[in-house]
C-alpha positions in Angstrom: -64.3 50.6 -57.5 -64.5 50.3 -53.7 -63.8 53.3 -51.5 -60.7 51.5 -50.1 -59.2 51.1 -53.6 -60.2 54.5 -54.9 -57.3 56.5 -56.2 -56.4 59.6 -54.1 -55.6 62.8 -56.0 -54.8 65.0 -53.0 -51.7 64.2 -50.9 -51.3 65.3 -47.3 -48.8 68.0 -48.3 -51.4 69.7 -50.6 -54.1 69.2 -48.0 -51.9 70.8 -45.3 -51.1 73.8 -47.6 -54.8 74.4 -48.1 -55.4 74.0 -44.4 -52.8 76.6 -43.5 -54.1 78.9 -46.2 -57.5 78.6 -44.5 -55.8 79.4 -41.2 -54.3 82.5 -42.8 -57.7 83.6 -44.0 -59.2 83.0 -40.6 -56.4 85.0 -38.9 -57.3 88.0 -41.1 -61.1 87.7 -40.8 -61.4 86.9 -37.1 -61.0 90.6 -36.1 -63.6 91.5 -38.8 -66.2 89.2 -37.4 -69.4 91.2 -36.7 -69.0 91.5 -33.0 -65.4 92.8 -33.1 -66.2 95.0 -36.1 -69.1 96.7 -34.4 -67.0 97.3 -31.2 -64.2 98.6 -33.4 -66.3 101.1 -35.2 -68.2 102.3 -32.1 -65.7 102.1 -29.2 -62.4 102.5 -31.0 -63.2 104.7 -34.0 -65.8 106.6 -32.0 -68.6 106.5 -34.6 -72.3 106.7 -33.8 -74.0 103.3 -33.5 -76.7 104.4 -36.0 -74.0 105.2 -38.6 -72.3 101.8 -38.1 -75.7 100.0 -38.2 -76.6 101.7 -41.5 -73.2 100.9 -43.0 -73.5 97.2 -42.1 -77.0 97.1 -43.6 -76.0 98.8 -46.8 -72.9 96.7 -47.2 -75.1 93.6 -46.9 -77.4 94.9 -49.6 -74.4 95.8 -51.8 -73.4 92.2 -51.5 -76.7 91.2 -53.1 -75.4 92.7 -56.4 -71.7 92.3 -55.8 -71.3 88.6 -54.8 -73.2 86.8 -57.5 -71.5 88.9 -60.2 -68.1 88.1 -58.8 -69.1 84.4 -58.7 -70.1 84.6 -62.3 -66.9 86.3 -63.3 -64.9 83.5 -61.6 -67.0 80.9 -63.4 -66.1 82.5 -66.7 -62.4 82.4 -66.0 -60.4 80.0 -68.2 -56.6 79.8 -67.8 -53.9 77.1 -67.9 -54.1 77.2 -64.1 -57.8 76.6 -64.0 -60.6 79.1 -63.2 -60.2 79.3 -59.4 -56.4 79.1 -58.8 -55.5 82.4 -60.6 -57.7 84.4 -58.2 -55.9 82.7 -55.3 -52.6 83.8 -56.7 -53.4 87.5 -57.2 -55.7 88.4 -54.3 -53.6 87.8 -51.1 -51.5 91.0 -51.5 -54.4 93.5 -51.9 -56.4 91.6 -49.3 -53.5 92.1 -46.8 -53.1 95.8 -47.7 -56.8 96.6 -47.4 -56.8 94.9 -43.9 -54.2 97.5 -42.8 -56.2 100.3 -44.3 -59.4 99.1 -42.6 -58.0 98.7 -39.0 -55.7 101.7 -39.4 -58.7 104.1 -39.7 -58.7 105.4 -36.1 -54.9 106.1 -36.3 -54.9 107.5 -39.8 -57.9 109.7 -39.0 -56.7 110.6 -35.5 -56.4 114.3 -36.3 -59.7 114.6 -38.2 -62.5 116.2 -36.2 -65.3 115.7 -38.7 -67.5 112.6 -37.9 -68.7 112.7 -41.5 -65.2 112.3 -42.9 -64.6 109.4 -40.6 -67.9 107.8 -41.7 -66.8 108.1 -45.3 -63.5 106.4 -44.4 -65.4 103.6 -42.7 -67.6 103.0 -45.8 -64.8 103.1 -48.4 -62.3 101.0 -46.4 -64.8 98.3 -45.5 -66.5 98.1 -48.9 -63.1 97.7 -50.6 -62.0 95.2 -48.1 -65.3 93.2 -48.5 -64.9 93.3 -52.3 -61.4 91.9 -52.2 -62.4 89.3 -49.6 -65.1 88.0 -51.9 -62.7 87.7 -54.8 -60.5 85.6 -52.4 -63.1 83.7 -50.5 -65.3 82.4 -53.3 -62.5 80.6 -55.3 -60.9 79.4 -52.1 -64.1 77.6 -51.1 -64.7 76.5 -54.6 -61.4 74.6 -54.5 -62.8 72.1 -52.0 -64.9 70.7 -54.9 -62.5 71.3 -57.8 -59.4 69.9 -56.1 -60.7 66.3 -56.6 -63.7 64.4 -58.0 -63.5 62.0 -55.0 -65.6 62.6 -51.8 -62.8 61.2 -49.6 -60.3 63.7 -51.0 -62.8 66.6 -50.5 -63.6 65.6 -47.0 -59.8 65.4 -46.1 -59.2 68.9 -47.6 -62.2 70.4 -45.8 -61.3 68.7 -42.5 -57.7 70.0 -42.7 -59.0 73.5 -43.5 -61.6 73.6 -40.7 -59.2 72.1 -38.1 -56.2 74.4 -38.9 -58.3 77.5 -39.4 -60.0 76.9 -36.0 -56.6 76.8 -34.3 -55.2 79.9 -36.1 -58.4 81.8 -35.6 -58.1 81.1 -31.9 -54.6 82.5 -32.0 -55.8 85.6 -33.8 -58.6 86.1 -31.2 -56.2 85.5 -28.3 -53.8 88.1 -29.6 -56.6 90.7 -30.2 -58.3 90.2 -26.8 -55.1 90.1 -24.9 -53.8 93.3 -26.4 -57.2 95.0 -25.8 -57.1 94.1 -22.1 -53.5 95.1 -21.8 -54.5 98.5 -23.2 -57.6 99.0 -21.2 -56.2 97.7 -17.9 -53.1 99.9 -18.2 -50.7 97.0 -18.6 -49.5 98.5 -21.9 -49.4 102.2 -22.5 -51.0 102.2 -25.9 -54.5 103.2 -27.1 -57.0 100.8 -28.5 -56.6 102.5 -31.9 -52.9 101.5 -31.9 -53.9 97.9 -30.8 -56.2 97.6 -33.9 -53.6 99.1 -36.2 -51.1 96.5 -34.9 -53.6 93.7 -35.4 -54.2 94.8 -39.0 -50.4 94.8 -39.7 -49.9 91.4 -38.1 -52.9 90.0 -39.9 -51.8 91.3 -43.2 -48.2 89.9 -42.9 -48.8 86.6 -41.2 -52.4 85.8 -42.3 -51.9 87.1 -45.8 -48.7 85.1 -46.2 -50.4 81.9 -45.1 -53.4 82.5 -47.3 -51.1 82.8 -50.4 -50.2 79.1 -50.0 -53.6 78.2 -51.6 -52.6 79.7 -54.9 -49.1 78.3 -54.8 -49.7 74.7 -53.8 -53.3 73.6 -54.6 -54.4 72.4 -58.0 -57.8 72.0 -59.8 -58.4 68.5 -61.0 -62.1 68.3 -61.9 -62.5 68.7 -65.6 -64.2 71.9 -66.7 -65.9 72.5 -70.0 -63.9 74.7 -72.4 -66.9 76.9 -73.1 -67.3 80.0 -70.9 -70.8 80.2 -69.5 -72.5 83.6 -69.6 -73.5 85.4 -66.5 -77.1 85.0 -67.4 -76.6 81.2 -67.8 -74.9 81.1 -64.3 -78.0 82.7 -62.7 -80.3 80.4 -64.6 -78.4 77.3 -63.4 -78.6 78.7 -59.9 -82.4 79.1 -60.0 -82.8 75.4 -61.0 -80.5 74.1 -58.3 -83.1 73.2 -55.8 -80.8 71.6 -53.2 -78.5 74.7 -53.2 -81.5 77.0 -52.9 -82.7 75.0 -49.8 -79.2 75.5 -48.2 -79.3 79.2 -49.1 -82.8 79.6 -47.5 -81.5 77.8 -44.4 -78.6 80.3 -44.2 -81.1 83.2 -44.5 -83.2 81.8 -41.7 -80.1 81.4 -39.5 -80.1 85.2 -39.3 -79.2 85.4 -35.7 -75.5 84.6 -36.1 -74.6 88.3 -36.1 -76.6 88.9 -32.9 -74.6 86.2 -31.2 -71.2 87.6 -32.4 -72.0 91.2 -31.5 -73.4 90.6 -28.1 -70.7 88.1 -27.2 -68.2 90.9 -27.7 -70.2 93.4 -25.8 -70.8 90.9 -22.9 -67.1 90.5 -22.2 -66.3 94.1 -22.9 -69.0 95.8 -20.9 -70.8 93.3 -18.6 -67.8 91.4 -17.1 -65.3 94.0 -18.4 -62.6 91.5 -19.2 -62.2 90.8 -22.9 -59.7 88.0 -22.4 -62.1 86.0 -20.2 -63.6 84.8 -23.4 -60.3 82.9 -24.0 -60.7 81.0 -20.8 -64.3 80.1 -21.7 -63.3 79.0 -25.1 -60.6 76.5 -23.9 -62.9 73.5 -23.1 -65.0 74.1 -26.3 -61.9 74.4 -28.4 -60.4 71.2 -26.9 -63.6 69.3 -27.4 -64.0 70.6 -30.9 -60.5 69.4 -31.8 -61.3 66.1 -30.2 -64.4 65.7 -32.4 -62.4 65.5 -35.6 -61.3 61.8 -35.2 -64.9 60.8 -34.7 -66.3 62.5 -37.8 -65.9 59.5 -40.1 -67.8 57.3 -37.6 -70.4 60.1 -37.2 -70.9 60.3 -40.9 -71.3 56.5 -41.2 -74.2 56.7 -38.7 -75.9 59.8 -40.0 -76.1 61.4 -43.4 -75.4 65.2 -43.9 -79.1 66.1 -43.8 -79.6 64.4 -40.4 -76.5 66.0 -39.0 -77.7 69.5 -40.0 -81.0 68.8 -38.2 -79.1 67.7 -35.1 -77.0 70.8 -35.3 -80.0 73.2 -35.1 -81.9 71.3 -32.4 -78.8 70.9 -30.2 -78.0 74.7 -30.3 -81.6 75.7 -29.4 -81.7 73.3 -26.5 -78.4 74.3 -25.0 -79.2 78.0 -25.5 -82.4 77.6 -23.4 -80.6 75.6 -20.7 -77.7 78.0 -20.3 -79.9 81.2 -20.4 -81.9 80.0 -17.4 -78.8 78.6 -15.6 -77.3 82.1 -15.6 -80.6 84.0 -15.5 -79.8 85.9 -12.2 -76.0 85.6 -12.1 -74.9 86.7 -15.6 -72.5 89.3 -14.2 -71.1 86.8 -11.6 -68.0 85.3 -13.1 -68.2 82.3 -10.8 -71.5 81.3 -12.3 -71.2 82.7 -15.8 -67.9 81.0 -16.6 -69.0 77.4 -16.2 -72.4 78.1 -17.8 -70.8 79.7 -20.9 -68.2 76.9 -21.0 -71.0 74.4 -21.4 -72.7 76.5 -24.1 -69.4 76.7 -26.0 -68.7 73.0 -25.7 -72.0 72.0 -27.3 -71.8 74.7 -29.9 -68.1 73.7 -30.7 -69.1 70.0 -31.2 -72.0 70.7 -33.6 -70.1 73.5 -35.4 -67.1 71.3 -36.0 -69.3 68.8 -37.8 -71.4 71.4 -39.5 -68.4 73.3 -40.9 -67.3 70.2 -42.8 -70.7 68.9 -44.0 -72.0 72.3 -45.1 -69.1 72.8 -47.5 -69.5 69.1 -48.6 -73.2 69.7 -49.3 -72.6 72.7 -51.5 -70.1 70.6 -53.4 -72.8 68.0 -53.8 -75.2 70.5 -55.3 -72.5 71.6 -57.8 -72.1 67.9 -58.8 -75.9 67.6 -59.1 -76.0 70.6 -61.5 -73.0 69.3 -63.5 -74.9 66.1 -64.2 -77.9 68.0 -65.3 -76.2 70.7 -67.4 -72.6 69.6 -68.0 -71.3 72.8 -66.4 -69.7 73.3 -63.0 -70.6 76.5 -61.2 -68.3 76.7 -58.2 -68.1 80.5 -58.5 -71.7 81.5 -58.4 -72.7 78.6 -56.1 -70.3 79.5 -53.3 -70.7 83.2 -54.0 -74.5 83.0 -53.5 -74.1 80.8 -50.5 -71.5 83.2 -49.1 -73.6 86.3 -50.0 -76.7 85.2 -48.1 -74.6 84.3 -45.1 -72.9 87.7 -45.2 -76.3 89.4 -45.9 -78.0 87.9 -42.9 -74.9 88.5 -40.8 -74.8 92.1 -41.9 -78.5 92.6 -41.3 -78.4 91.0 -37.8 -75.2 93.0 -37.0 -76.9 96.1 -38.2 -79.9 95.3 -36.0 -77.7 94.4 -33.0 -75.7 97.6 -33.3 -78.9 99.7 -33.6 -80.4 97.9 -30.6 -77.4 99.0 -28.3 -78.8 102.5 -27.6 -82.3 101.0 -27.1 -81.1 98.8 -24.3 -79.2 101.7 -22.7 -75.6 101.2 -24.0 -73.9 104.3 -25.4 -70.4 105.8 -25.4 -69.1 109.2 -24.4 -65.6 110.6 -24.9 -63.5 111.0 -21.8 -59.9 112.1 -22.1 -59.9 111.1 -25.8 -61.2 107.6 -25.0 -64.7 106.1 -25.5 -66.3 105.1 -22.1 -69.5 103.0 -21.9 -72.7 104.4 -20.4 -75.3 101.8 -19.4 -78.9 101.6 -18.2 -80.3 99.6 -15.3 -81.1 96.5 -17.3 -78.5 96.8 -20.0 -76.5 93.9 -18.8 -79.5 91.6 -18.7 -80.5 92.5 -22.2 -76.9 91.8 -23.4 -77.0 88.3 -21.7 -80.4 87.6 -23.4 -79.2 88.6 -26.9 -76.0 86.7 -26.3 -77.1 83.3 -25.0 -80.8 82.8 -25.8 -82.1 84.8 -28.8 -79.5 83.7 -31.4 -79.9 80.0 -30.6 -83.7 80.1 -30.8 -83.8 82.1 -34.0 -81.1 80.0 -35.5 -83.3 76.9 -35.1 -85.5 78.3 -38.0 -82.7 77.2 -40.3 -83.7 73.5 -39.9 -87.0 74.0 -41.8 -85.6 73.8 -45.4 -83.7 70.6 -44.7 -87.0 68.7 -44.4 -87.2 69.0 -48.2 -83.5 68.4 -48.9 -83.1 65.0 -50.7 -79.6 65.0 -52.1 -78.6 62.0 -49.9 -78.2 58.3 -49.9 -78.6 56.3 -53.1 -79.5 59.3 -55.1 -76.2 61.1 -54.3 -74.2 57.9 -54.9 -75.8 57.5 -58.3 -75.0 61.1 -59.2 -71.3 60.6 -58.3 -71.1 57.3 -60.2 -72.6 58.9 -63.4 -70.3 61.9 -63.1 -67.3 59.6 -62.8 -68.2 57.9 -66.0 -68.9 61.1 -67.9 -65.5 62.6 -66.8 -63.6 59.6 -67.9 -65.3 59.9 -71.3 -64.4 63.6 -71.5 -60.8 62.9 -70.7 -60.7 60.2 -73.3 -62.2 62.4 -76.0 -59.8 65.2 -75.2 -56.9 62.8 -75.5 -58.2 61.6 -78.9 -58.6 65.2 -80.1 -55.1 66.1 -79.1 -53.7 62.9 -80.7 -55.4 63.7 -84.1 -53.9 67.2 -84.3 
């Protein structure tokens, strides 16, 4: 059957619902990105950088145990709604409530003098939030492969989700940075701790509400075996999934993402001292990123997913070097820094728009690959492990970045109940270096595993064709069984 005549299982309404759910998730998670989270714990909660660094590292190590087990539990789920959708129905409420608990820490602990008690609160609130997030995030990502057996349906769902989530994440970031500047510049007579509590409440209500659309309106259509795989079997399948392991290794080598996020936040907060300036810098990149979506089908016809991943890494490294030296002596001068960072964001936005779609597609391809080999689909553990290594490397790099802050001369002291930055002579230059240059160079290491990735072209087409035949037989056999009863 030609691509043009292929039946479509996913309509635009369902794709939009999934897209807005992705937007809701992004609205909640944007303030918890490594850079904002580090700033929140050090500058707003007033915790020592060393304690925050240790927490981020330990939470990443905890994910090593937590995420694969959660993925295996999800893979074992069997209900009339499927194995992924039930989790999308039950997780939005606790996910929303724990977001308020996390960002309400400085307000709820305002009268507490003990730093130790506050550190305990940080650990408990963040670990519980992260646990609930994993139970929500893994099945949500898994739905991109379970919603339809057809690549065109999957691409549409992923495209809608990345497009809408990007816009909603931008709204979340705009709200956060605008309120932070309003507080710090005296335009609004509220403290930063109140700002983050308000952000938590809005994220819980608005973001959590949108996220619930995934459980209400999306459906699983890829036939699952009735047998529940054991946790041990899930790990065994993972070990033999070479294409997925290569993607995981690439994610591990891309360990500088946390550095970029952390030092981006500190650059605008402490070097140019205008958080919302980031919004201006993001505008051209956001517009170009949105404008990239219509060209993705043409791009995918010219390059396969492996080639696009290689282009992604090389492009980021090249633009990082160019922009670092372009702003080498003028990183604190807004007239120079703004256009330089706009250029950096434009290139990163283009390659990230494409990568966000193809990386999810590629994990779906590895799941199809293992289904052909074993007869079992492992969306849970596959996306959990991929997510885990991404979170681990982000946690480790965020831990390193936060620990580096005192080494480059950035500390905070309390003045009139607020945290005020204290900087060394070269602190601003180091922040610029760790923001613009280092992450892009280290990130380029992620290209290495893709030289061995071979789930492309005719091999991938053959896998999809064989799976289509097998699924048709399974459906026919199930119909015959039901008819004989």
